[in-house]
C-alpha positions as CSV (number, residue, x, y, z in Angstrom):
1,M,-3.7,30.9,-137.6
2,R,-1.7,30.6,-134.4
3,S,-0.8,27.0,-135.2
4,I,0.3,28.0,-138.7
5,L,2.6,30.7,-137.3
6,L,4.0,28.2,-134.8
7,L,4.8,25.7,-137.6
8,I,6.4,28.4,-139.8
9,S,8.5,29.7,-136.9
10,F,9.5,26.2,-135.9
11,S,10.5,25.2,-139.4
12,F,13.0,28.2,-139.2
13,L,14.1,27.0,-135.8
14,F,14.5,23.4,-137.1
15,H,16.8,24.5,-139.9
16,F,18.7,27.0,-137.7
17,A,19.4,24.5,-135.0
18,Y,20.5,22.0,-137.5
19,S,22.9,24.6,-139.0
20,Q,22.7,23.7,-142.6
21,N,20.5,21.7,-145.0
22,D,23.4,19.7,-146.3
23,T,26.1,19.1,-143.6
24,T,28.9,16.7,-142.9
25,L,29.9,16.1,-139.2
26,Y,33.4,14.8,-138.4
27,Y,34.2,13.1,-135.2
28,K,37.1,11.6,-133.3
29,A,36.8,9.1,-130.4
30,N,34.2,10.0,-127.8
31,N,32.5,12.4,-130.3
32,K,35.4,14.9,-130.2
33,P,35.1,17.3,-133.1
34,A,37.5,16.6,-136.0
35,L,38.8,19.1,-138.5
36,G,37.9,17.0,-141.5
37,K,38.0,13.5,-143.0
38,E,41.7,13.0,-142.5
39,D,41.5,13.8,-138.8
40,A,38.3,11.8,-138.1
41,T,37.4,8.3,-137.2
42,Q,33.7,8.8,-138.1
43,Y,31.8,11.1,-140.3
44,I,28.1,11.6,-140.8
45,S,26.6,13.1,-144.0
46,I,23.2,14.7,-143.8
47,K,21.4,15.7,-147.0
48,E,18.0,17.3,-147.4
49,Q,15.9,15.1,-149.7
50,K,12.9,17.4,-149.6
51,E,11.4,19.9,-147.2
52,N,11.9,18.7,-143.6
53,T,13.2,15.2,-144.7
54,F,16.9,14.3,-144.4
55,K,19.0,11.4,-145.4
56,I,21.7,10.4,-142.9
57,S,24.7,8.4,-144.0
58,T,27.3,7.2,-141.4
59,Y,30.9,6.2,-142.2
60,N,33.5,4.6,-139.8
61,K,37.2,4.2,-140.3
62,S,38.5,0.7,-139.8
63,D,42.1,-0.3,-140.5
64,G,42.7,3.0,-142.3
65,K,39.7,2.5,-144.6
66,W,36.3,4.1,-144.6
67,K,33.3,1.8,-144.4
68,K,29.7,2.9,-144.8
69,L,27.0,1.4,-142.6
70,L,24.8,-1.0,-144.6
71,F,21.8,1.3,-144.4
72,D,21.1,5.0,-144.3
73,D,18.6,6.7,-142.0
74,I,15.8,8.9,-143.1
75,A,14.7,11.6,-140.6
76,S,11.3,13.3,-141.1
77,L,10.0,16.3,-139.2
78,E,6.3,15.2,-138.7
79,N,5.1,18.3,-136.8
80,D,6.4,20.8,-134.2
81,S,7.1,18.1,-131.6
82,V,8.0,14.9,-133.4
83,V,10.8,13.6,-135.6
84,I,10.7,10.0,-137.0
85,I,14.0,8.4,-137.8
86,K,13.9,5.1,-139.7
87,P,16.3,3.1,-141.9
88,E,16.2,3.3,-145.7
89,L,16.2,-0.5,-146.0
90,K,16.9,-1.3,-149.6
91,G,16.0,-4.9,-149.1
92,L,17.5,-5.2,-145.6
93,S,15.6,-6.1,-142.5
94,V,16.8,-3.7,-139.8
95,N,15.3,-3.4,-136.3
96,R,15.9,0.3,-136.0
97,F,13.2,3.0,-135.5
98,I,13.3,6.2,-133.4
99,Y,10.2,8.1,-132.5
100,R,11.7,11.4,-131.2
101,I,9.6,13.7,-129.2
102,F,11.2,17.1,-128.6
103,K,10.6,20.4,-127.0
104,P,12.6,23.6,-127.8
105,L,14.5,24.6,-124.7
106,G,16.8,27.6,-124.6
107,S,19.2,27.3,-127.6
108,G,18.5,23.6,-128.1
109,F,15.9,20.8,-127.4
110,H,14.8,18.4,-124.7
111,I,14.7,15.1,-126.5
112,K,13.0,11.8,-125.7
113,D,13.6,8.8,-128.0
114,Y,11.2,5.9,-128.2
115,D,11.1,2.7,-130.2
116,K,8.2,1.4,-132.2
117,K,6.6,-0.2,-129.1
118,G,6.7,3.0,-127.1
119,N,9.7,2.0,-124.9
120,L,11.8,5.0,-123.8
121,L,15.3,4.6,-125.1
122,K,17.1,7.9,-124.3
123,E,16.4,11.4,-123.0
124,G,18.4,14.5,-122.5
125,L,19.3,18.0,-123.8
126,S,20.8,18.5,-127.3
127,R,21.9,21.5,-129.2
128,T,20.6,19.9,-132.4
129,L,17.7,17.8,-133.5
130,I,18.5,15.3,-136.2
131,V,22.0,14.1,-135.1
132,P,22.1,15.0,-131.4
133,H,24.8,17.1,-129.9
134,W,24.4,16.3,-126.3
135,E,24.9,18.6,-123.3
136,G,24.5,17.8,-119.6
137,Q,22.9,14.7,-118.3
138,V,21.6,12.1,-120.7
139,K,19.9,8.9,-119.6
140,S,19.7,5.6,-121.7
141,Y,17.3,2.8,-120.9
142,Y,16.9,-0.9,-121.7
143,K,13.6,-1.9,-123.3
144,S,12.6,-3.3,-120.0
145,G,12.6,0.2,-118.6
146,K,15.7,-0.3,-116.5
147,L,18.4,2.3,-116.6
148,Q,21.3,1.5,-118.9
149,S,23.4,4.5,-118.3
150,I,23.5,8.1,-116.9
151,S,26.1,10.1,-118.8
152,R,27.3,13.7,-118.3
153,Y,28.2,15.4,-121.6
154,K,30.1,18.6,-122.4
155,N,30.2,19.6,-126.0
156,N,28.8,16.2,-127.0
157,Q,31.7,14.3,-125.2
158,V,31.1,12.0,-122.3
159,Q,32.9,13.4,-119.3
160,S,31.7,10.8,-116.8
161,N,29.0,8.1,-116.6
162,E,27.3,5.4,-114.5
163,V,26.4,2.2,-116.4
164,W,24.3,-0.8,-115.6
165,I,25.6,-3.6,-117.9
166,N,24.2,-7.1,-118.7
167,K,20.6,-5.8,-118.8
168,G,21.0,-3.8,-115.6
169,K,22.6,-6.5,-113.4
170,L,26.0,-4.9,-112.9
171,Y,26.9,-1.4,-112.0
172,L,30.1,0.4,-113.0
173,K,31.4,4.0,-113.3
174,N,33.1,5.7,-116.2
175,V,33.0,3.1,-119.0
176,F,33.6,4.3,-122.5
177,K,32.6,2.9,-125.9
178,T,35.1,4.7,-128.1
179,V,38.5,6.1,-127.0
180,D,41.5,7.5,-128.7
181,V,43.4,4.2,-128.5
182,M,41.2,1.1,-128.2
183,P,42.2,-1.8,-125.9
184,Q,44.4,-4.3,-127.7
185,F,45.0,-8.1,-127.2
186,K,48.7,-8.6,-127.5
187,T,49.6,-7.3,-131.0
188,G,46.1,-7.0,-132.3
189,D,43.1,-8.7,-133.8
190,E,45.1,-11.5,-135.5
191,D,46.5,-12.5,-132.2
192,L,43.1,-12.5,-130.7
193,Q,41.7,-14.7,-133.4
194,R,44.6,-17.1,-133.0
195,Y,43.9,-17.2,-129.2
196,I,40.2,-17.9,-129.7
197,G,41.0,-20.6,-132.2
198,S,43.5,-22.4,-130.0
199,T,41.4,-22.1,-126.8
200,V,37.9,-22.9,-127.8
201,Q,36.8,-26.5,-127.1
202,Y,33.6,-27.4,-128.9
203,P,31.1,-28.7,-126.2
204,Q,30.3,-32.4,-126.7
205,M,26.6,-31.9,-126.2
206,A,26.5,-29.2,-128.8
207,Q,28.4,-31.4,-131.3
208,E,26.1,-34.3,-130.7
209,N,23.0,-32.1,-131.4
210,G,24.5,-30.3,-134.4
211,I,24.3,-26.9,-132.7
212,T,26.3,-24.1,-134.4
213,G,26.2,-20.3,-134.3
214,C,27.9,-17.1,-133.3
215,V,28.0,-16.2,-129.6
216,V,28.9,-12.6,-128.7
217,V,30.6,-12.0,-125.4
218,S,30.8,-8.6,-123.9
219,F,33.2,-7.5,-121.2
220,I,35.1,-4.5,-119.8
221,V,38.8,-3.9,-120.3
222,D,39.8,-1.9,-117.2
223,E,42.5,0.6,-116.6
224,N,45.1,-2.1,-115.9
225,G,44.2,-4.1,-119.0
226,D,42.3,-6.8,-117.0
227,V,39.2,-8.3,-118.6
228,I,36.3,-8.0,-116.1
229,Y,32.5,-8.4,-116.0
230,E,32.2,-10.9,-118.9
231,Y,28.6,-11.6,-120.0
232,I,26.7,-13.0,-123.0
233,R,25.5,-10.3,-125.3
234,K,24.1,-12.6,-128.0
235,S,23.2,-16.1,-127.0
236,V,23.0,-19.2,-129.2
237,D,22.8,-22.2,-126.8
238,K,23.7,-22.8,-123.1
239,Y,26.6,-25.0,-124.0
240,L,28.1,-22.7,-126.5
241,D,27.4,-19.7,-124.3
242,A,29.3,-21.4,-121.4
243,E,32.3,-22.2,-123.5
244,A,32.4,-18.6,-124.9
245,L,32.4,-17.2,-121.4
246,R,35.1,-19.6,-120.4
247,V,37.3,-18.4,-123.2
248,A,36.7,-14.8,-122.4
249,K,37.4,-15.3,-118.7
250,S,40.7,-17.1,-119.4
251,M,42.2,-14.3,-121.5
252,P,45.4,-12.7,-120.3
253,Q,45.8,-9.0,-119.8
254,W,45.2,-6.6,-122.6
255,T,46.8,-3.3,-123.3
256,P,44.3,-0.8,-121.8
257,G,42.4,1.8,-123.8
258,L,43.5,5.4,-123.6
259,L,41.4,8.6,-123.7
260,D,43.1,11.9,-123.6
261,G,46.3,10.1,-122.6
262,K,44.8,8.3,-119.6
263,A,43.9,4.6,-119.2
264,V,40.1,4.1,-118.9
265,K,37.6,1.4,-118.8
266,V,36.3,0.4,-122.2
267,S,33.4,-1.8,-123.2
268,Y,34.3,-4.5,-125.8
269,S,32.3,-7.2,-127.6
270,M,33.9,-10.3,-129.1
271,P,32.1,-12.7,-131.5
272,I,33.0,-16.4,-131.2
273,N,31.9,-18.6,-134.1
274,F,31.1,-22.2,-133.5
275,R,31.1,-24.3,-136.7
276,L,31.0,-28.1,-137.2
277,R,33.0,-29.6,-140.0
């Protein structure tokens, strides 16, 4: 009887903490709340499909147009301590699965997110359960178990952080993923593509062996617009990787990113396609 009462009371808490069964959340950069769609750069639609099961759809604004992620997420309340979040695939193969263990704490929850293999991905305090609204200290981890970041949140916005990039090899403070004005190469993406096209030199060894692919280089654009701490995020081949790094390291200064009117460090990823004709 006690377990039944706990489940009933928790179901109420689950809905209450979530606020509404059908909800749309609007965000600006760094998860700042937006008044509505016109004011937002991202919005998340949550719709209840059946009791304790929700469909989550995410939309991002790019070049003034809204683009939906290729897949939706389905969040299911399994019991009074577990939520499972997995993609609604529709024929897609997506490596995304969250096993969320939670404990009610004050007016919110203490959350621990794990992947399918049981690796801890993230932990911290959240006001809400399905789409977290973080408060206080939140830790993220690489699958190896190494710390990826320690962030301090206020009203779901990162106030400060410590990050270990390149799989934990490099340490930096106060690096942001989304800001009010993102860093820019000269006049924009077209200039960046022209620069990559004119600077890349296809490695001879890769040509002779017919090696092609897309290398993703990550780096930080600092407060002065300098490109620092370049590393390979997605590898293809040692020769192509080395050339992609060379191109990234040779880039001139960017216009730095701005958050609340101040220049800040921003993480950036740049794909470089290598194709043989």
